[in-house]
C-alpha positions in Angstrom: 6.3 -15.8 102.8 3.6 -15.1 100.9 2.6 -12.0 97.7 0.6 -9.3 99.4 -3.4 -10.0 99.0 -5.6 -7.2 97.9 -9.3 -7.6 99.0 -11.7 -5.1 96.9 -14.5 -3.5 98.2 -16.9 -1.4 96.0 -16.5 -0.1 92.2 -15.0 -1.3 89.3 -12.6 1.8 89.3 -11.9 0.2 93.2 -10.7 -3.0 91.1 -8.8 -1.0 88.9 -6.9 0.6 91.3 -6.4 -2.8 93.4 -4.4 -4.1 90.7 -2.0 -0.8 90.9 -2.0 -1.5 94.7 -1.4 -5.1 94.4 2.1 -4.8 91.6 3.3 -1.4 94.0 2.9 -3.6 96.7 4.8 -6.6 95.2 7.7 -4.0 93.9 8.2 -3.0 97.3 9.0 -6.4 98.2 5.7 -6.7 101.1 5.1 -10.2 101.4 2.2 -11.4 103.9 0.6 -8.0 103.7 -3.0 -8.0 103.5 -4.2 -4.7 101.9 -8.4 -3.6 102.1 -9.7 -1.3 99.5 -12.4 0.1 101.1 -16.0 1.8 99.8 -17.6 4.1 101.7 -21.1 4.2 99.7 -22.9 2.8 102.7 -22.4 1.9 106.4 -22.9 -1.6 105.7 -20.3 -1.5 103.2 -18.0 0.1 105.9 -19.3 -2.7 108.5 -18.0 -5.5 106.4 -14.7 -4.3 105.5 -14.3 -3.8 109.6 -15.3 -7.2 109.6 -13.0 -8.4 107.0 -10.1 -6.8 109.0 -11.0 -8.8 112.0 -11.5 -12.1 110.8 -7.8 -11.5 108.3 -6.2 -10.4 112.0 -7.6 -14.0 113.4 -6.6 -16.1 110.9 -3.2 -14.4 109.7 -2.2 -13.2 113.2 2.0 -12.6 111.6 0.6 -10.6 108.9 1.0 -6.7 107.8 -3.0 -5.4 107.5 -2.8 -2.2 105.5 -6.3 -0.6 104.8 -7.0 2.3 102.4 -10.0 3.5 99.5 -12.6 5.7 100.6 -13.6 4.5 104.2 -9.8 5.2 104.9 -9.9 8.7 102.9 -12.8 9.8 104.5 -12.6 8.5 108.3 -9.1 7.7 108.9 -9.5 7.8 112.4 -11.9 5.0 112.6 -9.5 2.3 111.2 -6.7 4.2 112.9 -8.3 3.1 116.0 -8.3 -0.4 115.5 -5.6 -2.5 117.0 -5.9 -5.3 114.3 -4.4 -2.1 111.9 -0.8 -1.5 111.3 -1.5 0.9 108.3 -4.4 3.5 106.7 -3.4 5.1 103.2 -5.6 7.3 101.7 -6.9 7.5 98.3 -4.0 9.9 96.7 -1.4 7.6 98.9 -2.9 3.9 97.3 -1.8 5.0 94.4 2.1 6.3 95.2 4.8 3.3 94.7 7.0 5.4 97.8 3.9 4.5 99.9 4.0 1.2 99.7 8.0 1.3 101.5 7.2 1.0 105.1 11.2 1.0 106.1 13.4 3.1 108.0 11.7 6.9 107.9 8.6 5.5 106.3 7.0 5.0 109.3 4.1 7.1 110.7 1.1 4.7 110.9 -2.0 7.4 108.7 -1.0 9.2 105.5 -4.0 10.7 104.3 -3.5 13.6 102.6 -6.6 16.2 101.7 -8.4 14.6 98.8 -9.6 18.0 97.8 -6.3 19.3 97.3 -5.4 17.2 94.5 -5.9 18.3 91.4 -4.7 16.0 88.8 -5.1 12.1 88.2 -3.0 10.0 86.2 -3.6 7.5 84.1 -2.3 4.8 85.8 -0.8 1.7 82.9 -2.2 -1.5 83.5 -1.5 -3.8 80.8 -4.9 -6.6 82.3 -5.8 -7.7 86.1 -5.1 -11.0 86.8 -7.6 -13.4 86.2 -9.9 -11.4 84.0 -10.5 -11.0 80.6 -12.2 -7.8 80.3 -10.0 -4.5 81.2 -10.9 -1.4 83.0 -9.3 2.0 82.1 -9.8 4.5 84.5 -10.6 8.2 82.4 -11.3 10.5 85.4 -11.7 10.7 89.1 -13.3 12.1 91.7 -16.9 14.5 91.4 -18.0 18.0 91.2 -21.4 17.3 92.5 -22.8 17.5 96.0 -25.5 15.0 96.4 -26.7 15.0 99.6 -26.8 11.7 100.2 -23.2 10.8 99.1 -19.9 11.1 100.8 -18.1 9.7 98.2 -17.1 13.3 96.6 -15.1 13.8 100.6 -13.4 10.5 99.9 -12.2 10.8 96.0 -11.9 14.8 95.9 -13.4 16.9 92.9 -13.5 16.0 89.4 -9.9 15.3 87.4 -9.6 13.8 84.1 -7.0 11.7 82.4 -5.5 13.7 79.3 -7.2 11.9 76.0 -3.8 11.0 74.4 -2.7 8.8 77.8 -6.0 7.0 77.5 -5.6 5.9 74.1 -2.1 4.9 74.7 -3.3 2.6 77.4 -6.5 1.4 75.8 -3.5 0.2 73.1 -1.6 -1.7 75.7 -4.6 -3.5 76.8 -5.8 -4.6 73.2 -2.3 -5.5 71.9 -2.0 -7.5 75.5 -5.0 -9.4 73.9 -7.9 -7.8 76.0 -11.3 -7.6 73.6 -13.2 -5.6 76.1 -12.6 -2.7 77.8 -14.2 -0.9 80.4 -14.4 3.2 80.5 -14.5 4.0 84.3 -14.3 6.5 87.0 -16.6 8.2 89.4 -18.2 10.5 87.4 -17.5 9.7 83.8 -19.9 12.3 82.0 -17.9 14.7 83.6 -14.9 13.8 81.4 -12.9 16.4 80.3 -14.0 19.5 81.6 -10.6 20.6 83.4 -8.9 19.7 80.8 -7.6 22.2 78.0 -10.5 22.3 75.3 -12.8 21.0 77.4 -12.8 17.5 75.1 -16.3 15.2 76.4 -16.2 11.7 76.9 -17.9 11.1 73.6 -14.9 12.9 71.8 -12.8 10.7 74.3 -14.5 7.5 72.9 -14.5 8.7 69.2 -10.9 9.0 70.0 -10.3 5.5 71.3 -12.8 4.1 68.3 -10.8 5.4 65.8 -7.0 5.1 66.7 -7.9 1.9 68.3 -9.4 -0.3 65.3 -8.7 -3.8 66.7 -10.7 -3.4 70.4 -13.8 -5.5 69.3 -15.8 -4.1 71.9 -16.1 -0.5 74.4 -18.2 -0.4 77.3 -19.0 2.0 79.5 -19.5 1.9 83.2 -22.3 4.1 85.1 -23.1 7.3 83.2 -25.5 10.5 84.1 -27.4 10.6 81.4 -28.4 14.4 81.7 -24.4 14.7 80.9 -24.9 13.1 78.2 -23.0 14.9 75.2 -24.3 15.2 71.5 -21.1 13.3 70.3 -21.5 10.4 73.0 -25.0 10.1 72.2 -24.0 9.8 68.2 -21.7 6.9 69.6 -24.8 5.4 71.8 -27.1 5.1 69.4 -24.9 4.0 66.3 -21.6 2.4 66.6 -22.1 -1.4 66.7 -18.4 -1.5 68.9 -20.0 0.5 71.6 -22.0 -2.0 74.0 -25.9 -1.9 74.0 -25.8 -1.6 77.9 -25.9 1.7 80.0 -26.0 1.9 83.5 -27.7 4.7 84.9 -27.5 6.6 88.2 -30.7 6.9 88.3 -31.0 6.8 92.4 -34.6 7.9 92.2 -38.4 8.2 90.1 -39.8 11.0 91.8 -39.0 14.4 91.1 -39.6 15.8 95.0 -37.1 13.0 96.1 -34.2 13.7 93.2 -34.6 17.3 93.8 -33.9 16.3 97.9 -31.5 14.8 96.5 -30.1 17.4 94.7 -30.0 15.3 91.3 -29.4 16.7 88.2 -32.5 15.1 86.0 -36.5 14.8 86.4 -38.1 11.3 86.1 -39.3 12.2 83.1 -35.6 13.8 81.7 -34.4 9.9 82.8 -37.7 8.7 80.4 -37.0 10.3 77.5 -33.5 9.3 77.3 -34.1 5.7 77.6 -36.6 6.3 74.7 -34.8 8.4 72.9 -32.0 5.6 72.3 -34.1 2.8 72.4 -35.6 4.4 69.4 -31.9 4.4 67.3 -31.1 1.3 69.1 -34.1 -1.0 69.9 -31.6 -3.4 71.1 -30.4 -1.4 73.9 -30.8 -2.6 78.1 -30.5 -0.2 80.7 -29.2 -1.1 84.0 -29.6 1.7 87.1 -28.9 2.5 90.4 -32.0 2.7 93.0 -31.8 4.0 96.5 -34.6 2.6 98.6 -36.1 4.5 101.8 -34.5 7.9 101.1 -35.3 10.4 103.3 -38.7 12.1 103.7 -39.8 8.7 100.4 -43.6 8.6 100.8 -45.9 5.7 99.7 -46.7 7.8 96.7 -43.0 8.9 95.9 -41.9 5.2 96.2 -44.8 4.3 93.7 -43.4 7.1 91.3 -39.9 5.6 91.2 -41.5 2.2 90.2 -43.6 3.3 87.8 -40.5 4.8 86.2 -38.4 2.1 86.2 -41.2 0.5 84.2 -41.7 3.9 81.6 -38.1 3.5 81.3 -37.9 -0.1 81.0 -35.3 -0.6 83.3 -33.6 -4.3 82.9 -31.4 -4.5 85.4 -31.4 -2.9 88.8 -28.6 -2.2 91.7 -30.6 -1.6 94.6 -29.4 0.6 97.7 -31.1 0.3 101.0 -30.6 4.1 102.4 -27.7 4.5 104.5 -27.4 7.8 106.5 -24.0 8.9 106.3 -22.4 11.1 108.8 -22.0 14.8 107.5 -24.0 14.5 104.6 -27.0 16.9 104.2 -29.6 13.6 103.5 -28.4 13.1 107.3 -30.1 15.7 108.9 -33.5 14.9 107.1 -36.4 13.5 108.2 -35.4 9.6 108.6 -37.3 6.8 107.8 -38.3 4.3 109.7 -35.4 1.3 108.8 -38.5 -1.6 108.7 -39.6 0.4 105.9 -36.3 0.9 104.1 -35.8 -2.7 103.8 -39.3 -3.8 102.8 -38.9 -1.0 99.9 -35.4 -2.7 99.1 -37.4 -6.2 99.2 -39.5 -4.6 96.9 -37.5 -3.0 94.4 -35.1 -6.5 94.4 -38.6 -8.2 93.1 -39.3 -5.9 90.4 -35.8 -6.1 89.2 -35.8 -10.0 89.4 -39.1 -9.7 87.0 -38.1 -7.4 85.1 -34.5 -9.1 84.3 -36.6 -12.6 84.1 -38.9 -11.0 81.3 -35.4 -10.0 79.4 -34.2 -13.6 79.8 -37.4 -14.9 78.7 -37.0 -12.7 75.1 -33.5 -13.5 74.7 -34.5 -17.1 73.9 -34.2 -18.9 70.6 -32.0 -15.8 70.0 -27.8 -15.2 69.2 -25.5 -13.4 71.5 -22.4 -12.0 70.9 -20.4 -13.7 74.2 -16.9 -12.8 75.7 -15.6 -15.7 77.4 -14.3 -15.0 80.8 -13.1 -18.4 82.3 -14.0 -21.9 81.6 -15.5 -24.0 84.1 -16.1 -27.8 84.8 -15.5 -28.0 80.7 -18.3 -25.1 79.6 -17.7 -21.4 78.9 -18.4 -18.7 81.4 -18.8 -14.9 80.1 -21.2 -11.7 79.6 -23.0 -11.2 76.5 -23.2 -7.7 74.6 -26.0 -6.7 76.9 -23.7 -7.8 79.9 -26.1 -10.8 80.8 -24.2 -13.3 82.7 -24.7 -17.0 80.4 -22.8 -20.2 80.4 -22.4 -22.1 77.4 -21.7 -25.4 76.8 -18.2 -26.5 75.8 -15.0 -24.4 76.0 -14.3 -21.7 74.2 -12.3 -18.5 74.6 -12.3 -14.8 73.2 -15.4 -13.6 71.5 -18.2 -16.2 70.4 -21.6 -16.7 69.3 -24.1 -18.2 71.1 -27.7 -19.6 70.3 -29.8 -18.8 74.1 -31.4 -21.8 75.0 -31.8 -21.4 78.4 -31.2 -20.4 81.7 -30.5 -20.7 85.7 -31.6 -19.1 88.6 -29.1 -16.2 87.2 -27.9 -15.8 84.3 -28.6 -17.4 80.3 -27.8 -20.9 78.8 -26.1 -21.3 75.0 -24.5 -23.7 72.7 -21.8 -21.9 70.3 -24.1 -20.9 67.4 -23.0 -23.0 64.5 
């Protein structure tokens, strides 16, 4: 009998929740169970999950297959209709220990609650994720915004924050377990605290973590919405060395009309100004960004504006999503671009991303980096720098080490331990 296996698609929050699922399923004795924790952000993510489910059923005909996550929450009927699937659980149900008791009286095949009825979120205490040296802490779930392309609020519900005390206690546990870096994660973390008494901000939360857990060397933010950055968070971003100099922005586009049709809350100029402001106080900061290629109605001029915005904001790491019409979203009813146009623009964006990443890698040659070693592979240390650039260091090491950057491979830096 094999232990339960969890296959994760999508975001860092899903990665954290998959560990909660694995532990709950194991505690319930769910051997020979494969859980698919799905993502709904694109049609491709859903397709990949369905393909993996079918492949697993062929390879493991006796296993119990459970499907959960955002795709299961937004379209449970589609997964329930798959002959390969034994159980469908919603995003609230997947984190409840009782959901993993499939015994007498718990035989209902689909358990998916109305996610909009959920008013609170728990700080699920996970003292580590198997096989990882970087820990994730969930501080928030859900989203109150309704971007026209996005299905995620219907998979995650409205924004709900974990109380500050619970977050701090979890970070203390993680640091006590030996973790050297903690990533603050959620669906829309810059909206943190709006539903809590006193409305504490994300900046207040990060300041409290850093003060209450002085032994934490590195705190990292997952993805932020720059127009929601509060003054206290900006102060930490620009002046706190323990807060890592890598920010991933939910940019999505660089043309103002496209941003308006997306129902985003920022303009192109605001995004550029944010990056310039941060860089003026912290010159070594590096930015990443999510970009959607081929949003409905996007013209060649609008696309060119996005490319220009990426350059003006000096974005280093691009995460490119070809636009994918999600049923039930307003953007799905807008005039769509041809598939070949979307693919071509995605390819251009990815090439621009490679060029900007390569330019950054070239600038790092001969410099020292602070590296969190995540594993030793073939005698070398593999990890990420403070800028979240992947790096391979000659020789075995552990923890946070200083390395001199001496070269690069196709997709990572290479280095030697500094004297």
